[in-house]
C-alpha positions in Angstrom: 11.5 -7.4 8.5 8.1 -8.4 7.5 7.2 -10.8 5.2 3.8 -10.7 2.0 2.8 -13.9 -0.3 1.5 -12.5 -3.1 -1.9 -14.1 -4.5 -0.1 -15.9 -7.1 2.9 -18.8 -6.3 5.5 -16.5 -6.1 6.7 -15.6 -2.5 7.5 -11.8 -2.5 9.3 -10.5 0.5 8.4 -7.3 1.4 10.9 -5.2 3.7 10.3 -2.2 5.8 13.3 -0.4 6.2 14.5 1.6 9.6 14.9 4.6 7.2 11.5 4.5 5.8 12.1 2.7 2.6 9.7 0.4 1.7 10.9 -2.5 -1.1 10.3 -5.9 -2.7 12.9 -8.0 -4.2 10.5 -8.6 -7.5 12.3 -7.4 -10.1 10.9 -8.4 -13.4 13.1 -8.5 -16.6 12.8 -5.1 -19.2 10.6 -6.8 -21.3 7.7 -7.4 -18.7 8.0 -3.7 -17.5 7.3 -3.1 -21.0 4.6 -5.8 -21.4 2.4 -4.4 -18.4 3.1 -0.8 -19.3 1.5 -1.5 -22.5 -1.2 -2.9 -21.3 -2.8 -0.8 -18.9 -2.1 2.0 -21.3 -4.1 -0.3 -23.6 -6.6 -1.0 -20.8 -7.1 3.0 -19.9 -7.4 4.0 -23.9 -10.6 1.9 -23.7 -12.4 3.7 -20.3 -15.7 4.6 -21.1 -16.4 8.3 -20.2 -17.9 9.1 -17.1 -22.2 7.4 -16.9 -23.6 10.7 -15.1 -26.0 8.0 -13.4 -24.5 8.6 -10.2 -25.8 11.6 -7.3 -25.2 12.7 -3.8 -22.5 12.6 -1.5 -21.9 9.4 1.2 -19.7 7.1 3.3 -18.6 4.0 1.2 -17.9 1.0 4.4 -16.3 -2.5 2.8 -17.3 -4.4 5.9 -18.3 -8.1 5.7 -17.7 -11.3 8.0 -17.0 -11.7 11.6 -13.6 -9.7 11.4 -14.8 -6.4 9.3 -18.3 -6.2 10.6 -17.2 -6.5 14.2 -15.1 -2.9 12.9 -17.8 -1.5 11.1 -20.7 -1.7 13.7 -17.8 0.5 16.1 -17.5 2.7 12.9 -20.5 3.4 12.1 -22.3 4.3 15.9 -19.4 6.4 16.3 -20.0 8.6 12.9 -24.0 8.4 14.3 -22.6 9.0 17.4 -20.7 12.1 16.4 -23.9 13.7 14.4 -22.8 12.5 10.5 -26.0 12.4 8.8 -25.0 11.0 5.5 -26.1 7.7 4.0 -23.6 4.9 4.4 -23.2 1.8 1.9 -21.8 -1.1 3.9 -19.8 -3.5 1.2 -19.8 -7.3 1.6 -20.0 -10.3 -0.5 -22.3 -13.2 -0.7 -22.4 -14.9 2.7 -20.7 -12.1 4.8 -23.7 -11.0 6.0 -27.2 -12.4 7.3 -30.3 -11.1 6.5 -31.1 -10.1 10.0 -27.8 -8.2 9.9 -28.6 -5.9 7.0 -31.8 -5.3 8.8 -30.6 -4.3 11.6 -28.0 -2.0 9.6 -31.3 0.1 7.8 -32.0 1.6 11.1 -28.8 3.8 10.8 -29.7 4.4 7.2 -27.4 2.2 6.0 -27.7 -0.1 3.0 -25.7 -3.5 2.6 -24.3 -4.1 -1.1 -23.7 -7.2 -2.5 -20.5 -7.1 -4.7 -21.1 -10.7 -5.4 -24.1 -10.0 -7.5 -22.0 -7.6 -9.7 -20.8 -8.5 -13.0 -17.1 -8.9 -11.9 -15.0 -11.6 -11.0 -12.6 -11.5 -8.0 -14.4 -8.9 -6.0 -13.0 -10.4 -2.2 -10.2 -9.2 -0.3 -8.4 -6.2 -1.3 -10.2 -5.8 -4.8 -13.3 -4.6 -2.9 -12.2 -1.2 -2.2 -12.4 -0.4 -5.6 -15.1 -1.9 -6.5 -17.2 -0.4 -3.6 -15.8 2.8 -4.1 -16.6 3.1 -8.6 -20.2 1.1 -7.8 -21.9 3.2 -5.2 -25.0 5.2 -5.5 -22.6 8.1 -4.4 -21.1 10.6 -6.9 -19.2 12.0 -3.9 -17.2 9.2 -1.6 -15.6 9.3 1.5 -14.4 5.9 1.9 -13.6 4.2 5.3 -12.0 1.2 6.1 -13.9 -1.1 8.3 -11.3 -0.8 11.4 -11.0 3.5 11.0 -13.0 5.4 13.2 -13.9 8.7 13.2 -13.1 11.7 16.1 -15.8 13.7 14.5 -18.2 13.8 12.0 -16.2 14.0 9.0 -18.5 15.5 6.8 -17.1 19.0 6.6 -14.0 17.3 4.1 -16.7 17.4 0.8 -16.6 21.5 1.0 -13.1 21.6 1.7 -11.3 23.9 -1.3 -8.3 21.6 -1.1 -10.8 18.7 -2.0 -13.4 20.9 -4.6 -10.4 21.5 -6.8 -9.1 17.9 -7.4 -11.8 15.9 -6.8 -9.2 13.2 -4.3 -7.7 13.3 -1.0 -5.5 10.8 0.2 -4.0 10.4 3.4 0.6 9.8 3.9 1.4 6.6 5.0 4.6 6.5 7.2 7.2 5.0 3.5 8.7 6.0 0.7 8.5 3.5 -2.4 12.0 2.1 -3.6 13.2 3.8 -6.5 14.0 0.1 -7.7 10.4 -0.2 -7.3 9.1 -1.5 -10.9 6.1 0.3 -10.8 7.9 3.6 -11.2 9.0 2.2 -14.6 5.3 0.5 -15.5 3.6 3.9 -14.2 6.1 5.9 -15.9 6.7 8.5 -13.0 9.8 9.6 -11.6 7.9 11.2 -8.1 10.6 9.4 -5.9 9.7 11.7 -3.0 6.0 11.0 -2.8 5.0 9.5 0.3 3.0 6.2 0.5 -0.9 6.2 0.5 -2.7 4.9 3.3 -6.0 4.1 2.0 -8.3 3.3 5.0 -9.8 7.0 4.1 -10.1 7.9 0.7 -12.1 11.1 -0.6 -13.2 10.9 -3.9 -15.3 12.8 -6.8 -16.1 10.0 -9.1 -17.3 12.3 -12.0 -14.2 14.1 -11.6 -11.6 11.4 -11.3 -13.5 8.0 -13.3 -10.7 7.4 -15.7 -8.6 7.1 -12.4 -11.0 5.0 -10.8 -11.2 2.4 -13.1 -7.4 2.0 -13.8 -7.1 1.7 -9.9 -9.5 -1.4 -10.4 -7.8 -2.7 -13.4 -4.2 -2.6 -11.5 -6.4 -4.1 -8.7 -8.1 -7.0 -10.9 -4.5 -7.8 -11.8 -3.2 -8.3 -8.5 -1.3 -11.1 -9.8 1.5 -8.4 -11.1 0.5 -5.6 -9.1 0.1 -6.7 -5.6 4.2 -7.7 -5.9 5.0 -4.3 -6.0 2.6 -3.0 -4.0 1.4 -3.7 -0.6 -2.6 -4.9 -1.3 -4.8 -2.0 -2.7 -2.7 0.9 -0.8 -0.5 2.4 -3.8 -3.2 1.2 -6.2 -4.8 4.5 -5.9 -1.9 7.0 -5.9 -0.2 5.0 -9.1 -3.5 5.4 -10.8 -3.4 9.0 -10.6 -0.1 9.4 -11.5 -0.2 7.3 -14.4 -3.0 9.4 -15.7 -1.1 12.8 -15.0 -3.7 14.3 -12.7 -3.4 15.6 -9.7 -4.6 14.4 -6.2 -4.2 16.3 -3.1 -2.6 14.1 -0.3 -2.5 15.9 3.1 0.3 17.4 4.4 0.7 16.7 8.2 2.6 13.0 8.7 0.8 10.4 9.9 1.2 9.6 13.7 1.0 6.5 15.5 -1.4 5.4 18.3 -0.8 2.7 21.3 0.7 2.1 24.7 3.9 2.1 26.6 5.2 -1.8 27.8 4.6 -1.3 31.7 7.6 -3.6 31.6 10.4 -1.3 29.6 8.2 1.7 30.2 8.7 3.1 26.4 6.8 3.2 23.7 6.5 -0.1 21.1 3.2 -0.9 20.8 2.2 1.5 17.7 -1.4 -0.6 17.0 -2.9 1.9 15.0 -2.6 4.8 12.4 -3.8 8.1 13.7 -4.6 10.5 10.9 -5.1 14.3 10.5 -6.9 16.6 8.3 -6.4 19.9 6.1 -5.6 21.9 9.1 -3.6 19.4 10.7 -6.7 18.4 13.2 -6.8 15.0 14.3 -9.9 13.2 12.4 -9.3 9.3 12.0 -7.9 6.7 13.9 -7.6 3.4 12.4 -6.6 1.0 14.5 -4.7 -1.5 11.7 -2.9 -4.0 13.8 -5.5 -4.6 16.4 -8.7 -4.8 15.0 -12.1 -4.6 17.3 -12.9 -8.0 16.4 -10.0 -9.4 19.0 -10.4 -6.5 21.4 -11.2 -8.0 25.1 -14.1 -5.7 26.4 -11.8 -4.1 28.9 -8.9 -3.7 26.6 -7.2 -0.5 26.4 -4.5 0.4 23.9 -4.6 3.5 23.2 -3.2 5.0 25.6 -0.1 7.4 24.1 0.5 9.4 21.0 3.9 9.0 18.9 4.6 11.3 15.9 7.5 13.1 14.5 8.7 16.7 15.0 7.7 18.7 12.0 10.3 19.3 9.5 12.8 17.1 11.3 15.1 14.7 9.1 16.0 12.6 12.0 14.0 9.7 12.0 13.8 6.0 12.3 11.4 3.7 11.8 10.9 0.4 13.4 8.3 -2.4 12.5 8.2 -5.7 13.6 7.4 -8.5 16.1 6.6 -7.4 20.0 5.4 -10.0 22.6 3.4 -8.4 25.6 4.7 -9.7 28.7 5.6 -12.9 26.9 2.4 -13.9 26.1 0.9 -12.2 23.2 2.8 -11.8 20.0 2.0 -9.5 16.7 3.0 -6.8 14.5 3.5 -3.8 16.1 5.4 0.1 15.1 7.1 2.2 16.7 9.5 5.0 15.2 12.3 6.8 17.1 14.3 10.0 16.6 12.9 13.3 16.7 10.1 12.5 18.1 7.1 13.7 20.6 4.7 11.8 22.3 1.0 12.7 23.6 -1.0 12.0 26.0 -4.5 10.1 24.2 -7.0 11.4 27.1 -5.9 14.7 26.6 -6.4 15.1 23.2 -9.5 12.7 22.8 -11.1 12.5 26.6 -13.3 9.1 26.9 -13.1 8.0 23.2 -11.9 4.5 23.9 -13.9 3.7 26.8 -17.2 4.7 24.1 -16.2 2.4 21.1 -15.6 -0.5 24.3 -19.0 0.0 24.9 -20.4 0.0 21.8 -18.5 -3.4 20.9 -19.1 -4.3 24.2 -23.1 -3.8 23.4 -22.6 -5.3 20.3 -21.4 -8.9 21.7 -24.2 -8.8 24.3 -26.4 -9.0 21.3 -29.2 -12.1 20.1 -28.3 -11.1 16.8 -24.4 -11.1 17.0 -24.3 -14.0 18.6 -26.3 -15.4 15.5 -24.5 -14.2 13.1 -21.1 -15.6 14.6 -22.6 -19.2 14.5 -23.5 -18.6 10.2 -19.7 -17.2 9.7 -18.7 -20.1 11.2 -20.7 -22.7 9.5 -20.6 -20.7 6.5 -16.7 -21.2 6.7 -16.6 -24.5 8.3 -19.2 -26.9 7.6 -19.1 -28.1 3.7 -22.5 -27.5 2.2 -23.4 -25.0 5.0 -24.2 -22.4 2.3 -27.0 -24.8 0.5 -28.3 -26.3 3.4 -29.3 -22.9 5.0 -31.3 -22.0 2.2 -33.6 -25.3 3.7 -35.8 -24.4 6.8 -38.2 -25.8 9.2 -40.2 -23.2 10.2 -37.0 -20.9 11.5 -34.5 -23.7 11.5 -32.1 -24.6 8.8 -32.7 -28.4 7.8 -28.9 -29.2 8.6 -29.7 -32.7 7.4 -28.3 -33.7 4.4 -29.5 -36.0 1.9 -28.5 -39.7 1.7 
């Protein structure tokens, strides 16, 4: 069982069953459900019309701080290496990036946006994702999690009929939401067979989906309630669309797992990334959600095998859990069993992982990254550093406290 603590003081346990059903122990009373439904409906009635102040097409990434900036760096370099020329906005909050990092990214046609400057409270964590999408300058957005790498130039997705017809494309997760989850009654939906959403990638036309995006943000800003039912921002998009009865397109090819075999036990038990497909069933995204680039060793190769359920099978078993690597390293992993097929990663992607590691090593060897690490450490660990860093003697930060 995986456990998750909500942002409130109450503990909410999420259980991922081997049958592929995700359940929570949060069960509000009937009056609470009715109140939550009335509140979001009241909010939805007051959503302003689409302002028509956005234009163009672009990519939005949330990537502040050491953990996510490191991932975003690999992500952005792969996009450019694959020939993607779309403008990119990298969103962060407050001290998560330095002026030097922002200047370095400009050469890659990346604009950095500080969400802390918006007139919105609580812009950290999962909430930053819908905020970044809504407030980006683009009318049409491909949102990518920082740790989600594109195996090809994704620009063609904007021209596919499935997207252009409804303006919203989502990608599937492994799980289904338990029909006893109160979110169904709150949103008035009974589409229990719909797969959960994996929000590491989202394709959105803001003009077509303005009300839904605003309701999604509402769910995230009210995370004291909605994160008890949903796993962070993940399904707040899907349920905003369901609440307002608008259509979205979800990719039909099930998500695959990408990882490696345990040498000692000689079987696949390390699903460390989610592998997503395009409209035609071709691989396009590798979401490194369980082993991110900031904690990856320079020569650590973990994308050896791809594991997925055979098409149209009902023989499926899901195995989330805590695994150990030769008794030394412990972390969460995923595995699936039943009617499955295993593919060789190198056969599908060649030296793609080697290229990623080369980008990572290049970042770690740079002087600006070393300075960024020091900045990030001091920002989080040294009381008063945020104020003191602005006092400089020449190019040196004055860290002397006033008596």
